[in-house]
N, C-alpha and C positions, 0 to 999 in steps of 0.2 A: 504494500500499500504506499503510494506516494504521499508526502505531506501536502495537504491542500485545504485551503478555506473553501467550504462548500457552499456557504451562503454569505450574504453581506451582514455586516454588523449594524443592526438599527437600533438606535437608542434615543431615549428622550433625556434632556438634561434636568436634574433635579434641583441641584444648587450650585453648579459650576465645578464641583468636586466629585459628586456621585451621579451615576446614570442608571437609568432603568432600561432594560432590553425590552423593545416593543414587539419583538419576533424572535422565535428561536435562532440560535447561532450554532452552526455546526463546522466542524473541523475534523479532517482526518489526520490522524496521528500516525506517522511511520514508526516511532519509538514504540508506542502502546499498541500498534497494529488494530486499532479500532477508531470508530467515529466517536467523537466528543459532542454531545448535544447540550448546549446550555439552554434552559427554558426561558420562555417569555416571562417577564416579570422579575428575573434576576437583577440585582443591584450590584454594581461594580464602580470602583474608582480607578480602573484600568491598571495604574501602576501607583502603588501606595506610598513608595519612598520618594520624597520631594525631589531629591537631586538627580534620580534617574528617570524622571517624567518624560514622556514623549517617545515618539518613533513607532511603536505599534500597540494601539489600542486593542486590537484584536488579540494579540499575544497575552496583553496584560488581562482581558476578560477571561481567556481561557485559564491562565494561572490562578486568578481570584476563585474561579469556579472550583479547580482541582483542590484548592486549599480549604474547602468548606467540608464540615464534619460529615454531611451526609451526600456528598457528591458521588455520581456514578459515572465513571468508575472510581472506585476508592483507590488511592495511590499514595506512595510514601512521598515525603517532602522532596527527595531526590528526584524522583519520577516527575513530579510536577515542575521542578525546575528544568528538567531536561525537555520536557514538552514546551515550556515557555521559551527556551532557547531555540528548539525546533521551529516554532511558529515565527520568532523573529527572524530566523534565517529564511525561512519560506518566502517571507515578504521581500527580503534583501536579494535573495537570488532571482526572483521574478522581476525585479526593477531592471530598467534599461539604463540605468546610470552608468557613468565610467568607472574604470577599475580603481582609480584613487579613491572615489567616493565608497566604493564597495569596501576598500581596505579599511578606511576610517570608520564606516559603520560596523565592520565586523569586530574592531577593537572595542567600540562602544557596546555592542551587543554582548561580548563575552565579559566586559566589566559589569554590566548589569545583571547577567546570569550569576556572577559570583557575589555581587551584593544580595541578591534574593535568596540565594543558597545559603548564605551564612548568617542572615538576620532571623533571630529565633522568635519574635514575638508575635507573629501573624498566623502561625500554622494551627489549623483546625479550631479556630476560635468561634465561628459562626456556622449557622445552617444555611442551605442553599437559598431558601426563602426568607432570610433574615430581612427585617424591615429597615428602612432607611433610618429610623430612630435606633435600632440596634447597632448600626454601624458607624454612625457618626460620633 
């Protein structure tokens, strides 16, 4: 199975930090060899660590989902981080940008992956359908 975004990420802005999925979002993970389906109504902040924000909202939403207590599939923290990296690379490799851009982005992607991999406070803290009030 090739890693691929199967649907568009469609969200509505709640407060500028949190976003609500207005339709299911699907991603095919080569690493997990399965399709990840994030349900409509899931609330995400894409990338929680302020200094690593931006680049892939889709990868951030997938990682947020996999980090929830009752997410299906249930994965380890390491597996969630690898899927996050895989999704970021999926966007980069499909990009038509030049080689220098891709090298710089690759360094940034691995830096983000390592930050997420070693930060302890976020893992399995909330349920998939945690409310905005629960998350803020």
